[in-house]
C-alpha positions as CSV (number, residue, x, y, z in Angstrom):
1,M,-162.0,-150.8,-69.2
2,S,-161.0,-152.0,-72.7
3,Q,-160.2,-155.5,-73.9
4,T,-156.6,-154.4,-74.3
5,D,-156.4,-153.5,-70.6
6,L,-158.0,-156.8,-69.6
7,F,-155.6,-158.7,-71.9
8,V,-152.5,-157.0,-70.3
9,L,-153.9,-157.6,-66.8
10,S,-154.6,-161.2,-67.4
11,G,-151.3,-161.8,-69.0
12,V,-149.3,-160.4,-66.1
13,I,-151.3,-162.4,-63.5
14,G,-150.8,-165.5,-65.6
15,L,-147.1,-164.9,-65.8
16,L,-146.9,-164.5,-62.0
17,L,-148.8,-167.8,-61.4
18,T,-146.6,-169.6,-63.9
19,V,-143.3,-168.3,-62.3
20,G,-144.6,-169.2,-58.9
21,L,-145.6,-172.7,-59.8
22,V,-143.0,-173.8,-62.3
23,G,-140.0,-175.3,-60.7
24,R,-142.0,-176.4,-57.6
25,K,-140.2,-179.2,-55.9
26,K,-140.6,-181.5,-52.9
27,F,-139.3,-180.1,-49.7
28,A,-137.1,-182.5,-47.7
29,T,-136.7,-180.1,-44.8
30,T,-138.8,-177.4,-43.1
31,Q,-135.9,-175.0,-43.6
32,A,-136.2,-175.4,-47.4
33,Y,-139.9,-174.7,-47.3
34,F,-140.2,-171.9,-44.6
35,L,-136.8,-170.2,-45.2
36,A,-135.9,-171.1,-48.8
37,G,-133.1,-173.2,-47.5
38,R,-131.4,-170.0,-46.2
39,E,-130.0,-169.6,-49.7
40,L,-131.4,-166.2,-50.9
41,R,-128.9,-163.6,-52.2
42,W,-128.9,-160.0,-51.3
43,W,-130.7,-158.8,-54.4
44,Q,-133.5,-161.3,-53.9
45,I,-133.9,-160.2,-50.3
46,G,-133.9,-156.5,-51.3
47,I,-136.5,-157.0,-53.9
48,S,-138.7,-159.2,-51.7
49,L,-138.5,-156.7,-48.8
50,F,-139.5,-153.9,-51.0
51,A,-142.3,-155.9,-52.7
52,T,-143.7,-157.0,-49.3
53,N,-143.5,-153.4,-47.9
54,F,-144.8,-151.7,-51.0
55,S,-148.2,-153.3,-50.7
56,A,-151.6,-152.5,-52.1
57,A,-152.5,-151.2,-48.7
58,A,-149.4,-148.9,-48.7
59,I,-150.2,-147.6,-52.1
60,I,-153.9,-146.9,-51.3
61,G,-153.2,-145.7,-47.8
62,L,-150.2,-143.4,-48.5
63,T,-151.9,-141.8,-51.5
64,G,-155.1,-141.3,-49.6
65,A,-153.3,-139.8,-46.6
66,A,-151.3,-137.5,-48.8
67,Y,-154.5,-136.3,-50.5
68,L,-155.9,-135.4,-47.1
69,T,-152.8,-134.1,-45.2
70,G,-149.8,-133.7,-47.6
71,I,-146.4,-135.3,-47.5
72,A,-146.2,-135.5,-43.7
73,I,-147.2,-139.2,-44.1
74,Y,-143.7,-139.8,-45.7
75,N,-142.3,-139.5,-42.2
76,Y,-143.1,-143.1,-41.7
77,E,-141.0,-144.0,-44.7
78,W,-137.8,-142.1,-44.0
79,V,-137.8,-143.1,-40.3
80,G,-138.4,-146.7,-41.6
81,I,-135.3,-146.4,-43.8
82,I,-133.2,-145.4,-40.9
83,A,-134.6,-148.4,-38.9
84,M,-133.5,-150.6,-41.8
85,V,-130.0,-149.2,-41.6
86,V,-129.9,-149.9,-37.9
87,F,-131.2,-153.4,-38.4
88,A,-128.6,-154.1,-41.1
89,M,-125.7,-152.8,-39.1
90,V,-126.6,-153.9,-35.6
91,L,-129.2,-156.7,-35.4
92,A,-129.0,-158.7,-38.7
93,G,-125.8,-160.5,-37.8
94,A,-126.9,-161.6,-34.4
95,L,-130.3,-162.6,-35.7
96,R,-128.7,-164.7,-38.4
97,R,-126.4,-166.4,-36.0
98,S,-129.3,-167.3,-33.7
99,Q,-130.4,-169.9,-36.3
100,V,-134.1,-169.5,-35.5
101,Y,-137.1,-169.8,-37.8
102,T,-139.2,-167.1,-36.2
103,I,-138.9,-164.2,-33.8
104,S,-141.0,-166.0,-31.3
105,Q,-138.6,-169.0,-31.4
106,Y,-135.9,-166.5,-30.4
107,L,-138.1,-165.1,-27.6
108,E,-138.6,-168.7,-26.3
109,E,-134.9,-169.4,-26.1
110,R,-134.3,-166.0,-24.5
111,F,-137.2,-165.7,-22.1
112,G,-139.1,-169.0,-22.1
113,Q,-142.3,-170.5,-23.5
114,T,-144.9,-168.0,-21.9
115,V,-143.3,-165.0,-23.5
116,K,-143.0,-166.9,-26.8
117,I,-146.7,-167.9,-26.8
118,A,-147.8,-164.3,-26.0
119,Y,-145.8,-162.9,-28.9
120,S,-146.9,-165.6,-31.3
121,A,-150.6,-165.1,-30.6
122,F,-150.2,-161.3,-30.8
123,V,-148.4,-161.4,-34.1
124,I,-150.8,-163.9,-35.7
125,F,-153.6,-161.5,-34.7
126,L,-151.9,-158.6,-36.3
127,I,-151.0,-160.6,-39.5
128,I,-154.6,-161.7,-40.0
129,F,-156.5,-158.5,-39.0
130,I,-153.9,-155.8,-40.1
131,D,-151.4,-157.0,-42.7
132,M,-153.6,-159.5,-44.6
133,A,-156.9,-157.8,-44.2
134,S,-155.7,-154.4,-45.2
135,A,-154.0,-155.7,-48.3
136,L,-157.2,-157.6,-49.3
137,Y,-159.4,-154.6,-48.6
138,A,-157.3,-152.3,-50.7
139,G,-157.3,-154.8,-53.5
140,G,-161.0,-155.4,-53.3
141,M,-161.8,-151.7,-53.3
142,L,-159.7,-151.0,-56.5
143,L,-160.7,-154.1,-58.4
144,R,-164.4,-153.4,-57.7
145,E,-164.0,-150.5,-60.2
146,V,-162.7,-152.9,-62.8
147,F,-165.3,-155.6,-62.2
148,P,-168.4,-153.7,-61.1
149,F,-170.5,-156.9,-61.5
150,A,-168.5,-158.6,-58.7
151,S,-168.8,-158.0,-55.0
152,V,-165.8,-157.0,-52.9
153,N,-166.1,-160.3,-51.0
154,L,-165.9,-162.3,-54.3
155,I,-162.9,-160.2,-55.5
156,I,-161.1,-160.8,-52.2
157,F,-161.8,-164.5,-52.4
158,V,-160.3,-164.7,-55.9
159,I,-157.2,-162.8,-54.9
160,M,-156.7,-165.3,-52.0
161,L,-157.0,-168.2,-54.4
162,L,-154.4,-166.7,-56.8
163,V,-151.9,-166.1,-54.1
164,G,-152.6,-169.3,-52.3
165,A,-151.9,-171.3,-55.5
166,Y,-148.2,-170.7,-55.4
167,S,-147.4,-169.6,-51.8
168,V,-149.1,-172.7,-50.3
169,L,-147.4,-175.1,-52.7
170,G,-144.0,-173.4,-53.4
171,G,-143.0,-172.0,-50.0
172,L,-140.7,-169.0,-49.6
173,S,-138.7,-169.9,-52.7
174,A,-141.7,-169.5,-55.0
175,I,-142.6,-166.2,-53.2
176,A,-139.0,-164.9,-53.8
177,R,-139.3,-165.8,-57.6
178,T,-142.6,-164.0,-58.1
179,D,-141.4,-161.0,-56.1
180,V,-138.8,-160.2,-58.8
181,I,-141.5,-159.8,-61.5
182,Q,-144.0,-158.2,-59.0
183,T,-141.5,-155.5,-58.0
184,V,-140.7,-154.6,-61.7
185,V,-144.4,-154.3,-62.5
186,I,-145.3,-152.4,-59.3
187,A,-142.5,-149.9,-59.9
188,V,-143.3,-149.4,-63.6
189,G,-146.9,-148.9,-62.8
190,A,-146.2,-146.4,-60.0
191,F,-143.9,-144.4,-62.1
192,L,-146.5,-144.2,-64.9
193,V,-149.2,-143.0,-62.5
194,A,-146.9,-140.4,-61.1
195,G,-145.9,-139.2,-64.6
196,Y,-149.4,-138.9,-65.9
197,T,-150.5,-137.1,-62.7
198,F,-147.8,-134.5,-62.8
199,H,-148.4,-134.0,-66.5
200,A,-152.1,-133.5,-65.9
201,V,-151.4,-130.9,-63.2
202,G,-149.1,-128.9,-65.5
203,G,-145.6,-130.0,-64.4
204,W,-143.6,-129.6,-61.3
205,S,-143.8,-125.8,-61.1
206,A,-147.5,-125.8,-61.5
207,F,-147.8,-128.6,-58.9
208,V,-145.8,-126.7,-56.3
209,A,-147.8,-123.5,-57.0
210,S,-151.2,-125.3,-56.6
211,A,-150.4,-127.5,-53.7
212,P,-152.3,-126.7,-50.5
213,E,-150.6,-124.6,-47.9
214,E,-148.1,-126.6,-45.8
215,S,-148.8,-129.8,-47.7
216,L,-145.2,-130.0,-48.9
217,S,-143.7,-129.9,-45.4
218,L,-142.6,-132.9,-43.4
219,I,-142.7,-131.1,-40.1
220,R,-146.2,-130.3,-39.1
221,P,-147.8,-128.4,-36.1
222,L,-148.9,-130.1,-32.9
223,D,-152.6,-130.2,-34.0
224,D,-151.9,-131.9,-37.3
225,I,-154.3,-134.8,-37.9
226,A,-151.7,-136.9,-39.7
227,V,-148.3,-136.7,-38.1
228,P,-147.9,-133.9,-35.5
229,W,-144.2,-133.1,-35.0
230,T,-144.3,-134.7,-31.5
231,G,-145.4,-138.0,-33.1
232,L,-142.0,-138.1,-34.8
233,I,-140.6,-138.6,-31.2
234,T,-143.4,-140.4,-29.4
235,G,-144.8,-142.7,-32.1
236,V,-143.2,-143.2,-35.5
237,P,-139.8,-144.6,-34.3
238,I,-141.5,-147.2,-32.2
239,L,-143.9,-148.3,-35.0
240,C,-140.9,-148.5,-37.4
241,A,-138.9,-150.5,-34.9
242,Y,-141.7,-153.0,-34.7
243,F,-142.2,-153.2,-38.4
244,W,-138.5,-153.7,-39.3
245,F,-137.1,-155.4,-36.2
246,A,-139.9,-157.5,-34.7
247,N,-142.3,-158.3,-37.6
248,Q,-141.9,-161.8,-38.8
249,N,-143.3,-160.7,-42.2
250,M,-140.1,-158.7,-42.8
251,V,-137.6,-160.6,-40.6
252,Q,-138.1,-163.9,-42.4
253,W,-136.3,-162.5,-45.4
254,V,-133.2,-161.7,-43.3
255,L,-133.3,-165.2,-41.8
256,S,-133.5,-166.7,-45.3
257,A,-130.3,-165.0,-46.5
258,K,-127.3,-167.0,-47.7
259,S,-124.9,-165.0,-45.5
260,E,-124.8,-162.1,-43.1
261,G,-123.5,-159.9,-45.9
262,D,-126.4,-160.8,-48.1
263,A,-128.8,-160.0,-45.3
264,R,-127.3,-156.5,-44.7
265,R,-127.0,-155.5,-48.3
266,G,-130.5,-156.8,-49.0
267,L,-131.9,-154.6,-46.3
268,M,-130.1,-151.5,-47.6
269,M,-131.0,-152.2,-51.2
270,A,-134.7,-152.1,-50.1
271,G,-133.9,-148.9,-48.3
272,F,-132.6,-147.3,-51.4
273,M,-135.7,-148.4,-53.3
274,K,-138.0,-146.9,-50.6
275,V,-136.5,-143.5,-51.2
276,V,-138.5,-143.1,-54.4
277,V,-141.8,-143.7,-52.6
278,L,-142.0,-139.9,-51.9
279,F,-142.0,-139.1,-55.6
280,I,-144.1,-141.9,-57.1
281,I,-146.8,-142.4,-54.4
282,V,-146.9,-139.6,-51.8
283,L,-146.5,-136.5,-54.1
284,P,-149.0,-137.7,-56.7
285,G,-151.5,-137.9,-53.8
286,V,-150.9,-134.2,-53.1
287,A,-151.1,-133.3,-56.8
288,A,-154.5,-135.0,-57.0
289,V,-156.0,-132.3,-54.7
290,S,-156.0,-129.8,-57.6
291,L,-157.2,-132.4,-60.1
292,F,-160.0,-134.0,-58.1
293,P,-160.9,-131.7,-55.2
294,G,-163.5,-132.6,-52.6
295,L,-163.3,-136.4,-52.9
296,S,-165.4,-137.7,-50.1
297,Q,-163.4,-140.9,-49.5
298,A,-159.6,-140.3,-49.6
299,D,-158.8,-144.0,-50.1
300,R,-160.5,-143.8,-53.5
301,I,-158.0,-141.2,-54.9
302,Y,-155.5,-143.8,-56.3
303,P,-158.3,-145.6,-58.2
304,T,-159.5,-142.2,-59.5
305,L,-156.0,-141.3,-60.8
306,L,-155.9,-144.7,-62.6
307,F,-159.2,-144.6,-64.3
308,E,-159.3,-140.9,-65.1
309,L,-155.8,-140.2,-66.3
310,L,-154.3,-143.4,-67.8
311,P,-154.8,-144.3,-71.5
312,T,-155.8,-147.7,-72.8
313,G,-153.1,-150.3,-72.4
314,I,-151.3,-148.3,-69.8
315,L,-154.3,-148.7,-67.5
316,G,-154.0,-152.5,-67.8
317,L,-150.3,-152.5,-67.0
318,V,-150.8,-150.3,-64.0
319,L,-153.7,-152.4,-62.7
320,A,-151.4,-155.4,-63.2
321,G,-148.9,-153.6,-61.0
322,F,-151.5,-153.1,-58.4
323,V,-152.5,-156.7,-58.4
324,A,-148.8,-157.6,-58.2
325,A,-148.6,-155.4,-55.1
326,I,-151.5,-157.2,-53.5
327,M,-150.0,-160.6,-54.3
328,A,-146.5,-159.6,-53.1
329,S,-147.7,-158.5,-49.7
330,V,-150.3,-161.2,-49.2
331,D,-148.0,-164.1,-50.1
332,S,-145.2,-163.0,-47.7
333,T,-147.7,-162.3,-44.9
334,L,-149.4,-165.7,-45.4
335,H,-146.1,-167.5,-45.3
336,A,-145.0,-165.6,-42.1
337,A,-148.2,-166.6,-40.3
338,S,-147.9,-170.1,-41.5
339,T,-144.3,-170.4,-40.3
340,I,-145.1,-169.0,-36.8
341,I,-148.1,-171.4,-36.2
342,T,-146.4,-174.4,-37.7
343,M,-143.0,-174.1,-36.1
344,D,-144.0,-172.4,-32.8
345,F,-147.1,-174.3,-31.9
346,V,-147.6,-177.5,-34.0
347,H,-144.0,-178.6,-34.0
348,R,-143.7,-178.1,-30.3
349,G,-146.8,-180.1,-29.5
350,R,-146.3,-182.8,-32.1
351,K,-142.6,-183.4,-32.2
352,E,-143.1,-186.8,-33.9
353,L,-144.2,-185.1,-37.1
354,T,-141.8,-185.5,-40.0
355,P,-140.5,-182.5,-42.0
356,K,-142.9,-183.5,-44.8
357,Q,-145.8,-183.6,-42.5
358,L,-144.9,-180.1,-41.0
359,V,-144.8,-178.7,-44.6
360,W,-148.3,-180.0,-45.3
361,T,-149.4,-178.6,-41.9
362,G,-148.1,-175.2,-42.9
363,R,-150.0,-175.4,-46.2
364,I,-153.3,-176.3,-44.4
365,I,-152.7,-173.5,-41.9
366,T,-152.2,-171.0,-44.8
367,M,-155.6,-171.9,-46.2
368,I,-157.2,-171.4,-42.8
369,I,-155.6,-167.9,-42.5
370,I,-156.8,-167.1,-45.9
371,C,-160.4,-167.7,-44.9
372,F,-160.2,-165.7,-41.7
373,S,-158.6,-162.7,-43.4
374,A,-161.0,-162.7,-46.3
375,I,-164.0,-162.7,-43.9
376,W,-162.6,-159.7,-41.9
377,A,-161.2,-157.6,-44.7
378,P,-164.6,-156.0,-45.9
379,Q,-165.1,-154.7,-42.3
380,I,-162.2,-152.3,-42.6
381,G,-164.4,-149.8,-44.5
382,H,-166.1,-149.0,-41.2
383,F,-162.9,-147.7,-39.5
384,G,-162.2,-144.4,-41.5
385,T,-159.3,-144.4,-43.9
386,L,-157.1,-147.5,-44.4
387,F,-154.0,-145.8,-43.2
388,E,-155.7,-144.6,-39.9
389,Y,-157.0,-148.1,-39.3
390,V,-153.5,-149.7,-39.7
391,Q,-151.5,-147.1,-37.8
392,G,-154.1,-146.5,-35.1
393,V,-154.2,-150.2,-34.1
394,L,-150.4,-150.6,-34.3
395,S,-149.9,-147.5,-32.1
396,Y,-151.8,-149.1,-29.2
397,A,-150.5,-152.7,-29.8
398,V,-146.8,-152.9,-30.6
399,A,-144.8,-151.0,-28.0
400,P,-144.6,-153.8,-25.4
401,I,-143.3,-156.2,-28.1
402,V,-140.6,-153.8,-29.2
403,V,-139.4,-153.3,-25.6
404,V,-139.2,-157.0,-24.8
405,Y,-137.6,-157.9,-28.1
406,L,-134.9,-155.2,-28.1
407,G,-134.4,-155.6,-24.3
408,G,-133.6,-159.3,-24.9
409,W,-131.0,-158.5,-27.5
410,F,-129.2,-155.6,-25.7
411,W,-129.5,-156.3,-22.0
412,Q,-128.1,-159.6,-20.7
413,R,-129.8,-159.1,-17.3
414,A,-133.3,-159.1,-18.7
415,T,-135.2,-162.1,-17.3
416,S,-138.3,-164.1,-18.2
417,S,-140.3,-162.5,-15.3
418,G,-139.2,-159.1,-16.4
419,A,-140.3,-159.7,-20.0
420,L,-143.7,-161.0,-19.0
421,A,-144.2,-158.1,-16.7
422,A,-143.3,-155.7,-19.5
423,L,-145.9,-157.3,-21.8
424,V,-148.6,-157.4,-19.2
425,S,-148.1,-153.8,-18.0
426,G,-147.7,-152.4,-21.5
427,V,-150.9,-154.0,-22.8
428,A,-152.8,-152.9,-19.6
429,T,-151.5,-149.3,-20.2
430,A,-152.6,-149.3,-23.8
431,I,-156.1,-150.6,-22.9
432,L,-156.4,-148.0,-20.1
433,I,-155.5,-145.2,-22.5
434,G,-158.0,-146.5,-25.0
435,I,-160.8,-146.6,-22.4
436,L,-160.0,-143.1,-21.1
437,Q,-160.2,-141.8,-24.6
438,Q,-163.4,-143.6,-25.4
439,T,-165.1,-142.3,-22.2
440,G,-164.0,-138.7,-23.0
441,Y,-161.6,-138.1,-20.1
442,F,-159.0,-136.9,-22.6
443,T,-158.1,-137.0,-26.3
444,T,-154.8,-137.5,-27.9
445,H,-153.4,-138.4,-31.3
446,Y,-152.7,-142.1,-31.7
447,L,-149.0,-141.3,-32.3
448,H,-148.7,-140.0,-28.8
449,V,-149.7,-143.5,-27.3
450,P,-146.6,-145.7,-28.1
451,L,-144.1,-143.8,-26.0
452,P,-146.0,-143.9,-22.6
453,V,-146.9,-147.5,-23.3
454,A,-143.2,-148.3,-24.1
455,T,-142.0,-146.4,-21.0
456,V,-144.3,-148.4,-18.7
457,S,-143.1,-151.6,-20.3
458,L,-139.5,-150.7,-20.0
459,V,-139.7,-149.7,-16.4
460,A,-141.5,-153.0,-15.7
461,L,-138.8,-154.9,-17.6
462,I,-136.0,-153.3,-15.6
463,V,-137.5,-153.4,-12.2
464,V,-138.8,-157.0,-12.3
465,S,-135.6,-158.2,-14.0
466,L,-133.4,-156.7,-11.3
467,T,-135.5,-158.1,-8.5
468,S,-136.0,-161.6,-10.0
469,K,-133.7,-164.5,-10.3
470,R,-131.8,-165.0,-13.6
471,H,-132.1,-168.8,-14.1
472,V,-129.8,-169.4,-17.1
473,P,-127.6,-166.7,-18.6
474,P,-128.4,-166.1,-22.3
475,E,-126.0,-167.5,-24.9
476,D,-123.8,-165.0,-26.8
477,R,-125.7,-165.9,-30.0
478,L,-128.9,-164.5,-28.4
479,L,-127.3,-161.2,-27.6
480,V,-125.9,-158.3,-29.8
481,R,-122.2,-158.8,-29.1
482,D,-120.2,-159.5,-32.2
483,T,-120.1,-157.0,-35.1
484,A,-116.8,-158.3,-36.5
485,S,-118.4,-159.5,-39.7
486,L,-119.2,-155.9,-40.7
487,T,-117.2,-154.8,-43.7
488,S,-116.1,-151.3,-44.8
489,R,-118.4,-151.7,-47.9
490,D,-121.4,-152.2,-45.6
491,G,-120.4,-149.1,-43.7
492,V,-120.1,-147.0,-46.9
493,I,-123.5,-148.2,-48.2
494,A,-125.1,-147.5,-44.9
495,L,-123.6,-144.0,-44.8
496,A,-124.7,-143.2,-48.4
497,L,-128.3,-144.3,-47.7
498,T,-128.4,-142.3,-44.4
499,L,-127.1,-139.2,-46.2
500,L,-129.6,-139.6,-49.0
501,V,-132.5,-139.8,-46.6
502,G,-131.1,-136.8,-44.7
503,L,-131.0,-134.7,-47.8
504,Q,-134.5,-135.7,-48.6
505,V,-135.7,-134.6,-45.2
506,I,-133.9,-131.3,-45.3
507,A,-135.3,-130.5,-48.8
508,F,-138.9,-131.0,-47.6
509,W,-138.4,-129.6,-44.0
């Protein structure tokens, strides 16, 4: 790596730190620190949602999976965009009106403290061991190529210090400011990598001609190792529902919106931005098969594209984009975990703490989470590909949460006892399936696990709710009732985004 590349990389990182720290202010309220005072506009929300989703783990994982199996991995993305449209048009308004800080706070008001604690503990686990650790692992793996004299553990530690510097001190406002620059750098870098990759393979026609058989098809056979067509029914929709409906990491941006309209349009703006992921991340992974065949570790294909194809100067800029992707996902994830622990556990147990004390508590908790995630991140290398690690764990874990969360919004009769029964039965079912697979009684793709787990949870929710006493009817603000604030402009935007995704799916059917 040349001195020019190092200069560009250092300059972008320095700019991000400066933007994150300049303008830092004292926070008079927890709302100002944890939710940016609920003053973010739609374009800030859209950019931050995209930056958080378009993480280093996503770049490494999607490209590696595409290298192995083709574009079928994009099914997660287009189904996710549809989930964003549903969130914007159905749930965003009710969630905003609930005036909660976290999803677990909503669950407490809807179902009581036990369900809230179960959700909070579960999500904190996922944030530390899935979201944070995977982003750090991806960053450490790539930057190890840049700094071969440094260990992966040291690189991960440095990344955490950089992100912690502004996310701990500046709160969600600082994260939103840096996300604007991060998104621009990420997008420019990804477009450059895609451009050089398609140029190296000989253009679009040569790429299509040289692509492995069936690699350009979204709908795959039942025995496909990535996304069998049945997984589009039994797994992907439930995973996307968790990621966009019930994941504090994403929902916090909707809660921080200035208005319901800003929340909706921010979600759909991010959806439009995600449409290009197929062309700048997934397809370059398929093109790399003819350029670098037989790569033993698929997660190394993106670093290989960078260091083998990019000229001096451009390499530094793209590496800066990758570092920006790491920082964009890690800062939002850190803040989400800090918000949950501070507002759902500390504030409840220590109501005498002032807003200033709660803010400082959130900062200390952030640093603790940094340490835990940095310790675990290097272990991900023992679990196969990064994408398999993330989606495999989520397939077993998230279905009960989705059932309880959506059941609370859409079904007034759902009770606390029913919600708890849904969580317990769902987790037990997932554990049983895992044990049966490990002992060899049967084998199934991990995308076939969410639906049976969700079915058991849903049956438990319905049966126990109907046979248990409903103590206090939920308030209207805790239910999906009012959609009067929807505008015709929102509808037109949602329809345009849905049609665009539909055309994309048809083109690569």
